C-alpha positions in Angstrom: -13.9 -14.2 2.9 -15.2 -10.9 1.9 -17.3 -8.0 3.8 -20.2 -6.0 3.4 -21.5 -2.5 4.9 -25.0 -2.1 5.8 -26.4 1.1 4.7 -26.4 2.7 8.2 -22.4 1.6 8.5 -22.1 3.1 5.1 -23.8 6.8 6.2 -21.5 6.5 9.5 -18.2 5.9 7.6 -19.2 9.0 5.5 -20.1 11.1 8.7 -16.9 10.2 10.5 -14.8 11.1 7.4 -16.3 14.1 7.2 -16.1 14.6 10.9 -12.4 14.3 10.7 -12.0 16.5 7.5 -14.0 19.4 9.4 -12.4 19.0 12.8 -8.8 17.9 11.8 -8.4 18.6 7.7 -8.5 16.3 4.6 -5.3 14.7 5.4 -6.6 13.4 8.7 -9.9 12.4 6.7 -7.7 10.6 4.0 -5.7 8.8 7.1 -8.8 7.7 8.7 -10.3 6.1 5.7 -7.0 4.4 5.0 -7.0 3.0 8.6 -10.5 2.0 8.1 -9.7 0.0 5.0 -6.5 -1.9 6.7 -8.6 -2.7 9.6 -11.2 -3.9 7.4 -8.5 -6.2 5.5 -7.6 -7.4 8.9 -11.2 -8.3 9.8 -11.4 -10.3 6.6 -7.9 -12.3 7.1 -8.6 -12.7 10.9 -12.3 -12.8 11.6 -11.8 -13.0 15.4 -10.2 -9.7 15.8 -11.7 -7.0 18.0 -13.8 -7.7 21.4 -16.9 -10.1 21.4 -20.1 -8.3 22.1 -23.5 -9.9 21.9 -25.2 -11.7 19.4 -21.8 -13.0 17.9 -20.4 -9.7 17.0 -17.4 -7.9 17.4 -16.2 -4.4 18.1 -12.8 -3.5 16.6 -11.2 -0.3 17.2 -9.9 2.2 14.2 -6.4 3.0 15.6 -6.2 6.7 17.0 -9.6 7.8 15.9 -12.7 7.6 18.5 -14.6 4.9 16.3 -14.9 1.2 16.1 -16.0 -1.4 13.6 -18.9 -3.4 14.6 -19.2 -6.6 12.6 -20.1 -10.2 12.5 -19.1 -13.1 10.2 -21.9 -15.1 8.6 -21.6 -17.5 5.6 -18.0 -16.4 4.9 -18.8 -12.7 4.9 -18.1 -9.9 7.3 -21.0 -7.6 7.7 -20.1 -4.4 8.9 -23.3 -3.0 10.6 -21.8 0.1 12.4 -19.2 2.6 12.7 -19.5 3.5 16.3 -18.2 6.6 17.6 -16.6 6.3 21.1 -18.5 9.5 22.3 -22.2 8.6 21.4 -24.5 7.0 23.7 -23.0 3.5 24.5 -24.2 0.6 22.4 -26.7 2.5 20.3 -26.2 0.2 17.7 -27.4 -2.9 19.8 -30.7 -3.3 17.7 -28.9 -3.7 14.7 -28.5 -6.8 12.9 
């Protein structure tokens, strides 16, 4: 299985890494990206991880950082549609595919 990030998720990942860099330093930003990559590998290997949400999607927390990965598995591909910040308005991503 493979994965793909939607353009919205790519922008959120970049914003999240920038947030970590600004508030906690470059090491924290690199650590965030490393943890994100390990979580994506787990999603690819075990597509049922995380908490089920609506429309067959799942939320999987990114460790000690206040973000979760929103994804849905379709045709053998984990489609990541959001890197959801826990402090944002709840479920802002619901309209995404």
